[in-house]
C-alpha positions as CSV (number, residue, x, y, z in Angstrom):
1,X,101.5,7.6,99.3
2,X,100.9,10.0,96.6
3,X,103.5,9.6,94.3
4,X,105.3,12.7,92.5
5,X,107.5,15.4,94.5
6,X,107.0,16.8,98.1
7,X,106.3,20.5,98.5
8,X,106.8,22.1,102.0
9,X,105.0,25.0,102.5
10,X,106.1,27.4,105.6
11,X,103.1,29.9,106.1
12,X,101.6,32.5,107.9
13,X,97.7,33.3,107.3
14,X,97.5,31.4,104.2
15,X,94.5,32.7,102.2
16,X,92.2,30.5,100.2
17,X,93.4,26.8,100.4
18,X,91.8,26.0,97.0
19,X,94.4,28.2,95.5
20,X,97.1,25.3,95.9
21,X,94.7,22.8,94.6
22,X,96.6,22.7,91.5
23,X,99.6,21.8,93.3
24,X,98.0,19.5,95.6
25,X,96.7,17.3,92.8
26,X,100.0,16.9,91.8
27,X,102.4,16.8,94.8
28,X,102.3,16.0,98.4
29,X,102.0,19.3,99.8
30,X,103.2,19.5,103.7
31,X,102.0,23.0,105.7
32,X,103.9,23.7,108.5
33,X,104.6,27.0,110.3
34,X,108.1,28.0,111.5
35,X,108.7,25.8,114.6
36,X,107.7,23.0,112.7
37,X,109.8,23.6,109.3
38,X,112.9,21.3,110.1
39,X,110.6,18.0,110.4
40,X,108.8,19.4,107.2
41,X,111.5,19.8,105.2
42,X,113.1,16.3,105.0
43,X,112.8,14.7,102.1
44,X,111.1,17.8,100.5
45,X,111.9,18.9,96.8
46,X,110.3,22.3,97.1
47,X,110.2,24.6,99.8
48,X,107.5,27.6,99.4
49,X,108.4,30.1,101.9
50,X,104.8,31.8,102.0
51,X,106.2,33.3,105.5
52,X,108.7,35.8,103.9
53,X,109.4,37.2,107.3
54,X,110.2,33.9,108.9
55,X,114.2,33.7,110.1
56,X,113.6,29.8,110.1
57,X,115.0,28.4,107.0
58,X,118.7,28.6,107.9
59,X,117.7,26.9,111.2
60,X,116.1,24.4,109.5
61,X,118.6,23.9,106.7
62,X,120.1,20.8,108.0
63,X,117.1,19.0,107.3
64,X,116.7,20.3,103.4
65,X,118.6,17.0,102.2
66,X,116.8,16.7,98.8
67,X,115.8,20.1,98.0
68,X,116.0,21.3,94.7
69,X,114.1,24.9,94.4
70,X,112.9,27.7,97.2
71,X,110.4,30.0,96.2
72,X,110.3,33.0,98.4
73,X,106.7,34.9,98.7
74,X,108.4,38.6,98.2
75,X,110.7,40.3,96.1
76,X,113.4,40.3,98.6
77,X,115.1,37.4,99.4
78,X,117.9,38.5,102.1
79,X,116.6,36.4,104.8
80,X,117.5,32.9,102.8
81,X,120.6,34.3,101.5
82,X,122.8,32.3,103.9
83,X,126.3,30.6,103.0
84,X,124.9,27.4,102.8
85,X,122.2,28.0,100.7
86,X,124.0,30.2,98.2
87,X,126.9,27.3,98.0
88,X,124.1,24.8,97.0
89,X,122.5,23.8,94.0
90,X,118.9,24.8,95.2
91,X,117.4,27.1,92.5
92,X,115.8,30.0,94.4
93,X,113.0,32.3,92.8
94,X,111.0,35.4,94.2
95,X,107.7,37.2,93.8
96,X,109.1,40.0,91.4
97,X,106.1,42.0,90.2
98,X,103.4,41.3,92.5
99,X,104.3,44.4,94.6
100,X,105.6,46.9,92.1
101,X,102.9,48.9,91.4
102,X,101.4,49.1,95.1
103,X,104.9,50.3,96.3
104,X,105.0,52.9,93.6
105,X,101.8,54.6,94.5
106,X,102.9,54.3,98.1
107,X,106.0,56.5,97.2
108,X,104.0,59.0,95.1
109,X,101.8,59.3,97.8
110,X,104.4,59.9,100.3
111,X,106.2,62.8,98.3
112,X,102.6,64.5,97.6
113,X,102.0,64.5,101.4
114,X,105.7,66.1,101.9
115,X,105.2,68.7,98.8
116,X,101.7,69.8,99.8
117,X,102.6,69.5,103.6
118,X,99.7,67.1,104.1
119,X,100.4,65.8,107.4
120,X,100.4,69.8,109.0
121,X,97.1,70.1,107.2
122,X,95.6,67.0,109.3
123,X,97.2,68.5,112.5
124,X,96.0,71.7,112.0
125,X,92.4,70.3,111.1
126,X,92.2,68.1,114.2
127,X,92.9,71.6,116.4
128,X,90.2,73.3,114.3
129,X,92.7,75.8,112.9
130,X,92.4,77.6,109.4
131,X,95.9,79.0,108.4
132,X,96.8,79.5,104.9
133,X,100.1,78.0,103.6
134,X,101.8,77.3,100.4
135,X,103.0,74.5,99.1
136,X,105.8,72.9,96.9
137,X,105.5,71.8,93.1
138,X,106.1,68.0,92.8
139,X,106.6,68.3,88.7
140,X,110.1,69.4,88.1
141,X,111.8,68.0,91.2
142,X,114.2,65.3,91.4
143,X,113.9,62.3,92.3
144,X,117.1,59.9,92.6
145,X,116.0,56.0,92.8
146,X,118.6,54.0,94.7
147,X,117.7,50.2,93.0
148,X,117.1,49.5,89.5
149,X,114.8,46.5,89.8
150,X,111.6,45.8,88.6
151,X,110.0,48.1,91.7
152,X,112.6,50.8,90.8
153,X,111.5,50.8,87.2
154,X,107.6,51.0,88.2
155,X,108.5,53.6,90.5
156,X,110.5,55.8,87.8
157,X,107.8,55.7,85.5
158,X,105.2,56.5,87.7
159,X,107.2,59.5,89.2
160,X,107.9,60.6,85.7
161,X,104.6,60.5,84.7
162,X,103.7,63.2,87.6
163,X,106.5,65.4,85.6
164,X,109.6,64.6,87.9
165,X,113.2,64.6,86.7
166,X,114.4,61.0,87.2
167,X,117.9,60.0,88.0
168,X,119.1,56.3,89.2
169,X,121.9,54.7,91.1
170,X,122.6,51.1,90.1
171,X,125.3,48.4,90.1
172,X,126.0,49.5,86.0
173,X,126.2,52.9,84.9
174,X,123.8,53.5,81.6
175,X,122.9,56.4,79.6
176,X,119.3,57.1,78.1
177,X,117.6,54.3,79.8
178,X,114.1,54.5,78.8
179,X,112.8,54.5,82.6
180,X,115.4,55.8,84.7
181,X,117.4,58.5,82.3
182,X,120.7,58.2,83.6
183,X,122.0,55.8,86.0
184,X,125.1,55.9,87.7
185,X,127.0,53.8,90.0
186,X,128.7,56.2,92.7
187,X,125.7,57.1,95.0
188,X,127.9,59.9,96.8
189,X,127.9,61.6,93.4
190,X,124.3,61.9,92.6
191,X,123.1,62.6,96.2
192,X,123.3,66.5,95.9
193,X,121.0,66.8,93.2
194,X,118.1,65.1,94.5
195,X,115.2,66.4,96.0
196,X,114.0,63.0,97.2
197,X,115.8,60.0,97.3
198,X,114.1,56.5,97.2
199,X,115.8,53.6,98.6
200,X,114.6,50.2,97.3
201,X,117.9,48.5,96.7
202,X,118.0,44.7,97.6
203,X,120.0,44.1,100.8
204,X,123.2,42.6,100.2
205,X,126.7,43.1,102.1
206,X,127.7,45.9,99.7
207,X,124.3,47.8,100.4
208,X,123.9,46.9,103.8
209,X,123.9,50.4,106.0
210,X,124.7,52.6,102.7
211,X,122.6,55.5,104.1
212,X,124.6,56.7,106.8
213,X,125.7,60.2,108.2
214,X,128.0,60.5,105.3
215,X,125.2,59.9,102.7
216,X,122.7,62.1,104.4
217,X,125.1,64.9,104.6
218,X,125.8,64.8,101.2
219,X,122.1,65.2,100.5
220,X,120.1,68.8,99.9
221,X,118.5,70.5,103.4
222,X,115.3,70.6,102.0
223,X,115.5,66.8,100.6
224,X,113.4,63.9,101.8
225,X,114.3,60.3,101.8
226,X,111.9,57.5,101.0
227,X,112.6,53.9,102.3
228,X,110.9,51.0,100.4
229,X,113.5,48.6,100.7
230,X,115.0,47.2,103.6
231,X,115.3,48.9,106.9
232,X,118.9,47.6,107.0
233,X,120.1,49.9,104.0
234,X,120.1,52.6,106.6
235,X,121.9,53.2,109.9
236,X,118.6,54.1,111.9
237,X,120.9,56.8,114.6
238,X,122.2,58.5,111.4
239,X,118.8,59.2,110.3
240,X,117.2,60.1,113.4
241,X,120.1,62.5,113.6
242,X,119.9,63.9,110.3
243,X,116.1,64.3,110.8
244,X,116.6,66.0,114.2
245,X,119.4,68.3,113.2
246,X,118.2,69.5,109.9
247,X,120.6,67.7,107.9
248,X,117.6,66.5,105.9
249,X,114.3,67.6,105.8
250,X,112.3,64.5,106.2
251,X,111.6,60.9,106.0
252,X,109.2,58.4,105.2
253,X,109.9,54.9,106.1
254,X,107.8,52.0,105.4
255,X,110.6,49.2,107.0
256,X,113.1,49.9,110.0
257,X,115.7,48.8,111.5
258,X,114.5,47.0,114.0
259,X,111.3,46.2,112.7
260,X,108.7,46.1,114.4
261,X,109.8,49.6,115.4
262,X,109.7,49.6,119.2
263,X,107.2,51.6,120.8
264,X,109.7,54.0,122.7
265,X,111.8,54.7,119.6
266,X,112.6,58.6,118.9
267,X,111.4,58.1,115.3
268,X,107.9,57.8,116.2
269,X,107.9,61.4,117.7
270,X,109.7,63.0,115.1
271,X,107.3,65.3,113.3
272,X,109.3,65.2,110.0
273,X,109.5,61.3,109.8
274,X,106.1,59.3,108.2
275,X,106.1,55.9,110.0
276,X,104.0,52.9,108.1
277,X,104.0,49.1,109.4
278,X,106.1,47.4,106.0
279,X,103.0,47.5,104.0
280,X,103.4,49.7,101.1
281,X,103.2,46.6,98.8
282,X,100.0,45.4,100.3
283,X,97.2,46.3,98.4
284,X,94.0,44.6,98.7
285,X,94.4,41.0,96.8
286,X,98.3,40.5,97.4
287,X,97.8,37.4,99.3
288,X,96.2,36.0,96.9
289,X,98.5,37.0,94.2
290,X,101.7,35.7,96.1
291,X,100.0,32.0,96.1
292,X,99.2,32.4,92.4
293,X,103.3,33.6,91.5
294,X,103.9,30.3,92.8
295,X,101.8,28.0,91.7
296,X,102.4,29.6,88.3
297,X,105.7,28.9,88.9
298,X,105.3,25.3,89.8
299,X,103.4,24.5,86.4
300,X,106.5,25.4,84.7
301,X,108.6,23.4,87.5
302,X,106.9,20.5,86.9
303,X,106.5,20.9,82.8
304,X,110.3,21.1,83.0
305,X,110.5,24.5,81.7
306,X,112.6,27.7,83.0
307,X,111.6,29.1,86.3
308,X,110.3,32.8,86.5
309,X,112.1,35.3,88.2
310,X,115.5,33.2,89.3
311,X,117.7,34.9,91.6
312,X,121.1,35.0,91.0
313,X,122.4,34.0,94.5
314,X,125.9,36.0,94.0
315,X,124.0,39.2,93.6
316,X,121.1,37.9,95.9
317,X,118.5,39.3,93.8
318,X,116.9,38.5,90.0
319,X,119.2,40.3,87.4
320,X,117.4,43.0,85.4
């Protein structure tokens, strides 16, 4: 039997196996899908949650008899923040940084789709109708970014480069932030001034369903809502109502509750809703990058160095 640590990888569509060679040379690596996770966790030192959509870690947790480190192949760690893990000595890390640029580009793209009415242009083209229309300017519009982690910062930089005015809501108030400008803690005080509201907050007990009927009522009637965080940040029925009755002008949703969005859900048929299947961060090469991020952190772990992107388990995310 190979000496060294035992690394369990719960995977889905694992990319080139050669990416894990440096780990396999120094550890016993157990690859498993969700159904086999409990057995594969027994005696394991490290768990690499490559399948970040799995909900199976909690069910398999009683088998984690020697686990010291859990790495998530995603920025969000809400799927593993159950009480038993929070209360344990297991270190949790995430893959912060891999998805930032792609998600920021998605947000800017959706803002441009709204401002330039590109969805309607495509509908008119499909009907062979030439209809002149005016459009909105993005420059000068105000974007409120709710969530001040690394993805939120990257979004802020890109939108500022497009000429937008940036404000943010976060856990700690700040003035003269280099990326956000002004950061405040009171969501409802900030919503009325925003033309675009971008949700990228981590999912915690304090942020779950933060965007409800009261929040949408506080927004401008012409405001658009962009959610690239988690579907559970939103009360879905309240959003459907706000879009249907004109409380807000539109929404771009890369995440939903429930997810996947059922075929008969009313969001599909709302003309002012743009729906994408949780792929805003999935630019070509992302599967390779998430494995590379784990192997780089594994190098640090084996060398006894501090790990990158350590999650504060009380907060539920990596502190900025």
